[in-house]
ROFIMAR-600488 format. One record per residue (C-alpha): residue in three letters; x, y negated, z. Coordinates in steps of 0.1 Angstrom, whole numbers, plus 2048, in hexadecimal, padded with zeros to 3 digits. Each point is the difference from the previous one (the first is absolute). Last residue first. Layout:
ALAXYZ
...
***
This chain:
ARG873E933EE
LYS7E97F481C
LYS81C7EE813
GLU8087EC7E1
ASP7DD7F1801
GLN8077F4824
PHE8207F17F3
PHE7EE7ED7E5
ASP7E97F181A
ARG8207F4812
ASN80D7F17E0
PHE7E07EE7F9
SER8007ED821
THR7EE7E07F5
GLY7DB80A801
ARG7E27F67EC
THR8047FE7DA
LYS8028247F7
SER7E3808817
VAL805821813
GLU7EB81E7F5
LYS7F6811820
LYS80A82380C
ILE7E580A819
VAL80D811820
ALA7E281180E
GLY7EC7FC820
LYS803814820
ARG8138207F8
ILE7F48237FC
LEU81581F7F8
ASN81E7EC80D
GLN80A81C818
GLY7F28237FC
TYR7DE811801
LYS7F8802825
GLU8177E480D
ASN7F67EA7E3
LEU7DB806807
GLU8047F8825
ASN8157E17F9
MET7E77F37E6
MET7E3805819
GLN8127EC81B
PHE8097E57E7
ILE7DC7FC7F6
PRO7F47FF825
GLU81B7E5807
ASP7F77E97E3
LYS7E67EC813
ALA8197FC81D
ASP8187F07E9
GLU7E87E47F6
LYS7F67FC825
PHE8247FE80C
SER80C7E77E6
PHE7F97E0813
LEU80780B824
ASP8208117F5
LEU80A8217F2
GLN8237FE7F2
LYS80280F7DE
TYR81D8177F6
ALA8128017DF
GLN8128217F9
GLN7E980B7E5
LYS8007DE7F1
GLU8257FE7FE
VAL80E7E2813
LEU80A7DE7F3
GLU8117E6816
THR7F67E67E6
GLY7E07F37EF
THR8067E07EB
ILE7E87E57F6
GLY8087E17EB
LEU7F47DE7F8
LEU80E7E67E7
ARG7FA7DC7F6
VAL7F07F2820
PRO7F47DD808
ASN8047F5824
GLN7E880B81B
ASN81D80B817
TRP7F98257FD
HIS80D81381F
LYS7E280C814
ASP7E68027E5
PHE8198127EA
LEU80A81981A
GLU7DB809808
MET7F98007DB
ALA81B81A7F9
ALA7F581681D
GLU7DC7FF7F5
MET8098077DC
ILE81681E809
ASP7E580F815
LYS7E57FB7E6
LYS81680C7E3
GLN806822812
ASP82480D804
ALA8057F9825
PRO81480E81D
ASN7EE7F4820
SER8057E2816
LEU8137F07E3
THR8217EF808
MET8007DC7F3
SER8137EC7E7
ARG8087DD7F3
THR8137F57E2
VAL8067DB7F6
THR80A7F17DF
LYS8067DC7F8
TRP7FD7FD7DA
ASP7F27DC802
ALA7DE80E7F5
TYR80081881D
ARG80B824801
ILE7ED81681A
MET80B823806
ILE7ED81A815
PHE80E81D812
LEU7EF81E80F
ARG80C81B817
CYS7F6825806
ALA7F98067DB
MET7F18217F4
VAL80C8197E7
GLU7F08177E6
LYS8137EF7E2
ARG7DF7FB7EE
GLN7F07F4821
LEU81C7E6806
ARG7FD7F67DC
GLU7DB7FA801
SER8027ED821
VAL81B7E97F3
SER7EB7F87E1
LEU7E07FB814
ALA8117EA81A
LEU80F7EB7E3
ARG7DE7FB7F0
ASP7F17F5821
PHE81E7EA808
VAL7FA7ED7DF
GLY7DB7FC808
THR8087F2822
LEU8177E77EF
GLU7E37F57EA
ASP7E87FE81D
TRP8187EC816
ASP8077E67E4
ALA8247F2806
SER80B8097DC
ASP81E7FC7EA
HIS7F680C7DD
SER8018207ED
LEU807811821
THR81E817804
SER7F782280D
SER813818817
ASN800825807
GLY80E817819
VAL80782480A
SER81E805817
LYS81B81880A
PHE8038177E3
GLU8108227FE
TYR7F48147E2
ILE81D7F57EA
ARG81880F819
GLU7F68237F6
PRO8198037E3
ASN81D7F8818
VAL8217F57F2
GLU8157FF81F
ALA80A7E2814
PRO82580180A
HIS8097DC7F4
ILE8247F6804
GLY80E7EC7E3
ASN8127E6815
ALA7E57E77F8
LYS7E781B80A
ASP811803822
LYS7FF7DA805
LEU7DB8007F8
ARG7FA81B81A
PRO8147ED81A
GLY7E97E27FB
ASN7DF8147FE
ILE80380A824
GLY7F97DC80A
LEU8067E47E6
LEU8137E5812
THR80D81281F
LYS80681F7EB
LEU8147EC7E6
ALA8157EF81B
HIS808822810
GLU80980F7DF
ASP8197E47F6
GLY8017FF7DB
LYS8188137E9
ALA7E68107EA
LEU7EB7E0803
ASP81D7EB7F2
GLY8038197E4
ILE7DB7FC7F8
THR8077DB7FC
LYS7F87E0813
ILE804809824
GLY8097E2815
LEU7EB80C81D
THR7E57E67F7
LYS8008117DE
ILE7F081F80F
LYS7E17EC80A
GLU7FC7F07DD
ALA8048237F0
THR7E580E817
LYS7E87E57F5
THR8078057DB
GLY7FE826801
ILE81A819807
GLY7F78257FA
HIS8138037DF
MET81E7E9800
GLU7FE7E47E7
GLU7FA7E581A
ILE822808810
PRO8127F37E1
LEU81481C7EE
PRO825802805
TRP7FB81F817
LEU7EF8167E6
VAL8188067E3
ASP8247FA80B
PRO7FE809825
LEU7E481A7FA
GLU8138157E6
ARG80D81A818
LYS7DC80780A
ARG7F68097DC
LEU7E77EE7EB
ILE7F680F7DF
THR7EB7EA7E9
ILE7E88097E4
GLY7EF7E37EF
LEU7E27FE7E9
PRO7F67DD80A
LYS8107F6816
LYS82280980E
MET8097F9824
ASP7DE807810
SER8038257FC
ALA8217FF814
MET7F17EE81E
LYS7E581B802
ALA81981C7FD
LEU8157F081B
PHE7E37FF818
LYS7F48237F7
ASN822812806
PRO81E80F7EE
ALA7F97EA7E1
ILE7F08007DD
GLY7EA7E37F6
ILE7E88037E3
SER7EF7E57EB
SER7E18077EC
PRO7EE7F97DF
LEU7DE80F7F8
LEU7F580E7DE
LEU7F181D814
GLU81081E7ED
LYS81D7EE7F0
GLN80A7E681A
LEU7F881681E
ARG81381C7EF
ALA81E7EB7F8
GLN8027F4825
ILE7FE82380D
ASP81B80D7E8
GLU8177E3807
ALA7FC806825
THR8078257FB
GLU8207F67EC
TYR80B7EB81D
ALA7FA81B81A
ARG81181C7ED
HIS80C81881C
ARG7E27F6816
HIS7E880C7E5
PRO80282480B
THR7EB7F681F
ASP80A7FC824
THR80B7DC7FF
ILE7E57F57E8
ASP7EE7E9818
MET7E77E97EE
TYR7F47DE80B
GLY7E27EC7F3
GLU7F47E27ED
ASP7E17F47EC
ILE7E2808816
SER8137FA81F
VAL818813817
PRO7FC8227EE
GLU81781A810
VAL80B81D7E9
LEU81181E810
ASP7F081B7EB
THR81B7FC7E6
TYR8057FC7DA
GLU7DD8067F4
ARG7F47EA81C
LEU80D7E17EF
ILE7EA8077E1
SER7E1804816
PHE80A7DF811
MET7FE7EE7DF
GLU7DF8107F6
LYS7F07F6821
SER80D7DC7FA
SER7F17FE7DD
SER7DE80B80E
ARG8017E781C
TYR80A7E47E9
ARG7E38087E8
ASP7E780281D
PHE80D7E080D
ASN7FA7EB7E1
PRO80C7DE808
PRO7F47E27EB
VAL8157F67E2
VAL8127DF7FB
ILE8137FA7E0
LEU8197E4804
GLU8027EA7E1
PRO8017E0815
CYS81E80D814
LEU80A7E881C
ARG7DF7EE801
LYS7EE8227FE
ALA81480D81E
ARG7F57E1814
TRP7DB8067F8
VAL804825808
PRO80C7F9823
MET822810807
THR7FF81F815
THR8198127E8
LYS8147E97EA
VAL7FE7EF7DF
GLY8207ED7F8
ARG8008057DA
ALA81881E802
ARG7E780E819
ALA7E58007E5
GLU8178157E9
TYR80881681E
SER7DB809802
CYS7EB7F381D
THR7F380B822
VAL7E47F6818
ILE7FD7DC7F4
ILE7E77EF815
GLY7DC7F57F8
LYS7F57F8823
ARG7F67DD7F6
GLU7E480C7EA
LYS7FE8047DA
VAL81E8177FE
ASN7F081A815
GLY81D818806
ALA8208017EC
VAL8148187EA
ALA8197EC7EB
ILE80B8027DC
PRO81D7F07ED
LYS8028157E0
GLY81781C7F6
ARG7E581A802
LEU7DD7F2802
SER7F480F7DE
PRO80982280E
ASP7E1800817
TYR80181C81A
ALA826800803
MET7FF7DB801
GLU7E780081D
VAL81481A812
SER81F7EB7FD
ALA7EE7E180E
TYR7F581481E
PHE82280F805
SER8177E37FB
ASN81D819800
MET7F9821812
ASP81880681D
ILE80E822806
HIS81780481E
PHE81581F7FE
ILE81181181D
ILE81E8177FF
ARG80A80C823
GLY824806809
LYS81481F7F9
GLY8137F17E3
ALA7F88007DB
MET7F37DC7FE
***
């Protein structure tokens, strides 16, 4: 790794939530443990589990009852997000001691670029040092991939778990990467893999040699991009600011029982609208488009959306749009899950409001206040007075499903 190319690390914490629990409670070490949600209700799903549990067949997203059948001695603990957030911050603080170019991509993984640091001349030893410090200081195991770009570093970190360090060079792709099944390539999910296989592509090597025109026809612009990655081409830089870029704010809730009761389903939407509203306001953005998701008892899932007449971050506006969509598209059959997602986000300061027949009177009442604010700000300086105040709210630890994105917002404050 001593050439002129970039040297990128991908650090992936091993069974992060479970590892944090074992670090906090040493009596759990070496035992099959799992972190799961509400184990008494149907939505009790395994979030992560220790390698001892994995050896018994327990897997992420598996229902708790099924995991208990496979491993009767499984120790199930509820998630402690404050604990995970604290450990994650400590982890990233250690990484930043080696370079300023650290890009978190989730609460338990991130990229580092050490190209322009003294560490570039001893990349493997630096990875060993980072891994040892994470283990000693935080009691947390990790795997590290070293490569000339982010994609290859990510692939490398997945090759040895737990506590692995892997270097992946471009010249090694034909022997190391290309024989792997297409499903094992980062960025290719189950559905994309099924599509790609219709072209006779079964391995990453097949993709690397695939017909670019056919891939673009099948997958759009993503087709050629995937082929480039298979050939070890990925120019994306490690960008510490990228964690603040998000495209949507959403939440979903699985009901404890299938329901076709309008009042009960309205209550679920009411809670979801409040959660989405709180997170939009905390991130100081507004949604221009709203999606709802309906999953029926037979697992059939439908999503429907509408463009909002005005950018929204208030619960009332989100609730009205969600219920309008639900009333129009619900087929009256029992529902097991509902979701609301706001997309096409704009920063609150940049959001505009279209004056229409229904909002004009409300806006007109505020006009004298705005005029006075503008006059005072012009005289004494901008932002001396603003309408309203941004209130930082404590977010429920049980309501909300985008913990990673909330963590990123906290990272921004560091």
